[in-house]
N, C-alpha and C positions, 0 to 999 in steps of 0.2 A: 340211774344205775348203769344204763348203756353208755352214757358219756364217760363215767368213771372207768368202766371196763375198756372202752376204746383208748382212753389216755394211757392206761397201764400197759396195754398191748403195744401201742405206739412207742412208749418209752423203751420197752425191751427190744423192739425191732431196731430202734436207733442205736441202742447200746451194742447190739451184736453186729450191726452193719457199719456204723459210722463213728464209733468211738475208738479209733486207732487199733482195733483188734485186741484190746486189752485183755480179753478173756482167754485168748488162745495161748497164752504163756509161751510165746515164741522167742522172746528176749531172754536167753539163757547163756551162761558162759560156756556151756559144752556144745553149743551150736555156733558154727562159724568161727571156731578158734583160729587165731593167727597160726599159720604153719611155719613161719620163719623164725629162726633163732637170732637173737641180737649178737652182734660181734663183740660188743662191750656192754656188760650189764651195769646200768646205773646204780647209784647208791640209794638206799632206802632206809628210812627211820620209821619204826612203828611207834605210834603214840597211843597209849592206853589210859584213858581217864578212868579212875576206879574210886568208888565211894562205897565202903561197907560191902565188899565183894569177896570176903574170905572163903566163901563156900564154892566159888567157881574160879578164882584167879589162878590157881595152880594149873588147871587144865588150859586156860587161855595162854599163859606164859609158856607152858610146856610145848604147846602147839607152834608157837612163834619161834621158840629156840630150836625146833626141829625142822625148820624150812630148809629145802634143798637149794636155796637160792645161792648162786655163785658169786654175785656181786657183794659190795659192802652192805651189811644188814645189821642194824642194832635196834634195840628196843628201849623206849622210855616209858616207864609206868609212873603216872602221876597220881599219887595217893591223895585224894581229895578229902583230907581231914577225916579218915575213917575211924570208927570207934570199935571195930571188930578185929583189928590186927591184920588187915589186908596186906600191908607192906611186909610184915614178918612172915606171913603165909607164902608170899611170892618168893622171898629170900630162901625159905626152907625148901621150896619146890625146885629151886634153880640148881642144877648140877654144877660142879666145879668147872666143867668145860664150857658152860654157858655164862658163867658170872661176868666175864668181860664184855658181853654183849647186852647185858640188862643193866639199866640204870634206873634207880628209884628216886623220884623227886617228891619231896614233901610239899604238898600244896599249901599255898598261902590262903589267908582269909579272903573270901569272895568280896570284891568291892561292889559298891552300888552300880547298877546299870549292866550287870553281867548275870547270866544264868550260870548255874553251877557247872554243868558239863562243858560248856563253851569256855569258861574261865580255866578249867583244867586243861582243855585242849590248847588254849593259848599259852599256858605255862609250859606244856610239852613242846610246842612249836618254838618258844623262846630258847628253851634248853637245846633243842636240836640244832638251832642256828649258831649256838656258841662254839661248836667245833665240828670239823668234818662236814661242812654244810651239804645236806643230801639233795639228790636230784628229785626224789619223790618222798612224800610223807603218806604213811598208811595210818589213818585214824581208824581204830577198831575198838569195839566195846569190850568191857572186862568179862562178859559172859559169852563171847564168841571164840570158838576154836577153829583152827584153819588146818586143812589138809596139807601135807608137806610141800605140795607143788603150787599152793595158792598164790604166794607172792610172786613166784616166777610167771605164772599165767597172767596175773594182773599187769605186771610190768610189760610183758610181751604184748598184751592187747593195747595198752596205753602207747607203746612205742610204735606198733604197726599202724595205728590209726591217728596218731598225733593227738591223743586225747589229753585234756587237762584234768579230767576227773573220770575215774572208773569206780563204780560202786556196785556191790553185790548185795541183793536182798537175801540175808542169811536165812537158811532153812531153820524155821523155828521149832521148838520142842512141841511135839504132837503125839502124845501117847494116851493120856487119859480121855475119857468120854467128853469132858468139858472142853479140853483142848481140841479134840476132833470137831466138836460143834463150832468152835469160835475162832481157832487160830488160822486155819487156811483162809477163812473169810476176811480176816484182817489184811492179809496180802491181797486178796481179791478186791476188796474195797479200796485199798491204797492204789492198786493198779487202775481201777475205774476212775479214781480221782485224778491220778497222774499217769495217763497211759505211757508205758515205757517207750513205745515206738515214737511217740510224740516228743518225749523227753530226749530221746537219742537223735532226733532230727534237728540239725542246726538251723533249719528254716522256721521252726516253731518256737514259740515262746515258753511252752511248758518245760519245766526243769524240776527234776526230782532225783533224790539219792536216798539210800538207806544207811543210817548212821552206824550200823554195826560193822560196816567194811567199806571204807572210802580211800581209794588211792588218789592222791592229789599231787599234781606237779608243782613243785615248790616255787619256781619263778612265777608261775601264773597266780598262785595264791597271794604272793607278796605284791605282785603288780595290782591285784584287786584290792589290796588294803589289809590283808591278813585277817585274823579272827576278829579284830575290832569291828569289822563290817557287819558281823552277825552276833555281836555281844549280847543282845537282848533276846535272841531267839530261843523259844522253847522247842520248836520244830527246827532244830539246828541243821539237820541233814538237808532238808529241801531249801532252807535259806542259803546254805553253802552252795548247793547246786545252782541256784539262781545267780549267785555271784560268779561262780566259775564258768557258767555258760556264757557270760559276758566276755570271757577271756578266750573261749575256744570250744570245740566240740566235747561233749560229755557222753558217758554211756552208763546205763543202769540195766541189770538183768538179774534174773533168778539164778541160784546156785546151790549145789550140794558140796561146795568146797569150804564154805564158811557156815558154820553150824552153831546155833544157840544152844547152850547147855543149861539154860535156865528153865526149869519146869514151873508151871503155874499151878498153885495149890487149888485153885477153884475159880468159880465165876467172879467172886469178889476181886481176886487178884488181877485177873484179866481186865475187869471193869476199871480198876484203879489205873492200869497201864493206859487204857484208852482215855480215860477221864483226864489224865495229865495234860494231853494236847488237844483234845477234840474242840473245846470251846476257843482255844487259841487259833485253830485252823479257821474258825468262823469269825475271826477278828473281834472276838468278845461282843458281838452284835446280838442283842435279843431278837431283832428283826430276822436276821439270818438263822438264828437258832429256831424260831417258829417255822420259817420256811423249810429248813432242813428236816425238822420233825414231820411236818406234813408230807414233804416229799418222800422221806423214807417209808412212811405208812402207806402212801400211794404205790410206791415202787415194790415194796416187799410184803406188807400185810394185805393189801387189797386183792391181789391175784388169787391166793387160796380161799379167801373169804368169799369172793365172787364165784369161784369154781364150786364151792360147797353149798352156799346159801342162795345164790341168785338163780334165775331161770332164763331159758331161752338164749338169745344172742349174748347177753351179759355173762351168762355162765360159760359159754363157749370161749369168749374172748378172755375171760379171767383164767380159764384152764389153759388156754394157749400161752398167755403171759407167764403162768406158772411153769409151764413146760420149757419155754425159752429160758427162763431163769435157771432151771435145773441144768439145761444143756450148757448154758454159759459157764456154770461152775465146774463142769466135768474136767476141763484141763488142769485146773488148780488142784482138784481132788486127785487126779492122776499123779501130778507132781509130788503130792504128799502121800501117795500110795494108799489112798483111802477108797473105800467102796463108793460107787456112784450113787448108792442109796442115801448118802448124805445130801445129795443135790436137792431133793424135794424139801429138805429141812432148812434151806437157806432163808425162807421168810421168817422162821423162828429166830435164826441168827441175826437177821436184819433188825428185828424188833429188839433184841438184846442190845445191839449197838445203838439203837435209838435211845434206849434207857441210859446207856453209858454216856452218851452225848449230853442228855439232859442233866445227868449227875455232874458232868464236867462244868456246866454252867452253875449249878447250885454250889459246888465247891468254890468256884470263883467268887460268887456273891457272898460266900461265907468267909472270904479272905484266905482261902486255902487253894487258890488256883495254881495249876502247874506243880502240885504237890508231888515230890519224888525224893526218896531217901531223907525224909524229914524236913525238906525245904519247900516253902511255898514260893514259886518263882514268877507267877504271872505279873506282868508289868503294865497292863493296859489301864 
């Protein structure tokens, strides 16, 4: 018991002290913003892959059409064989003044060896290169809205630091009790796995991006081989980040300028979102799955259980680990403007994500791995 308590405490000390300060939430696009204005603003094409997004696409397209970007800026919406009238909804939502900047491409059937979203991104890229070849490509999800200055701020940061990729972790919808319990932790766990500071450090191999908002320098992407290099990727954003980091420096940060308007109906829906890629992150390895489940239980479930049911030094160490866990979660809770009282509930959240990860493996074994929008995409 004392050994287990010591392990859990040491793990949380390591996470707070030596894991790139992931928990501090210091990598944000409103901190250290470039002060300079570019003399000439480069051209940008936004590529929006969309499949059955009629409920949110009007907001996304509307936010892109109202960008205050003074350079050349146009939008390509790739309708990925939607069945709910996504393309028609986007057309109806587009004012006459914006019709010339929005192009809607009807997606082709997905070929073997491609995941759905990456194939849609590839088609958008191909269309963007057919005319007025852009300097930058903004890959953004169909449920992400952008404040009017977001494209300008993205390009300014990329230009000031000579970045080949600038990605923003969109602020996720977080209003219901279930969302408050699970959504900020999604970002917290992501940052723990891929510390933003390490990803942003050219000297480290860690590379990560958030698929909801990725500004990519066109020449660097083509030099790296285009979207074909990540054709099979389910976790396409981090796969693209690894490819782009081989071409130059990248940057990932939190933001309130890119906002997800997709609400989550309940725990099942969030669980499906996590299950889509969790087992893929483990390389579809049963051994890694077992290790991850055991590790998650030690890191998250053990501290409160020891604090409540153990005695003596084991109880003290368990309580200390639980306290450090809650402290580590505070900056993310502040970013989402939530009460610090959610901090002590992180063990419960960790157990939920453990269950989601196990379900991801079960779905893969049932032939439904990577299930999203009616497609099973796992290729292992």
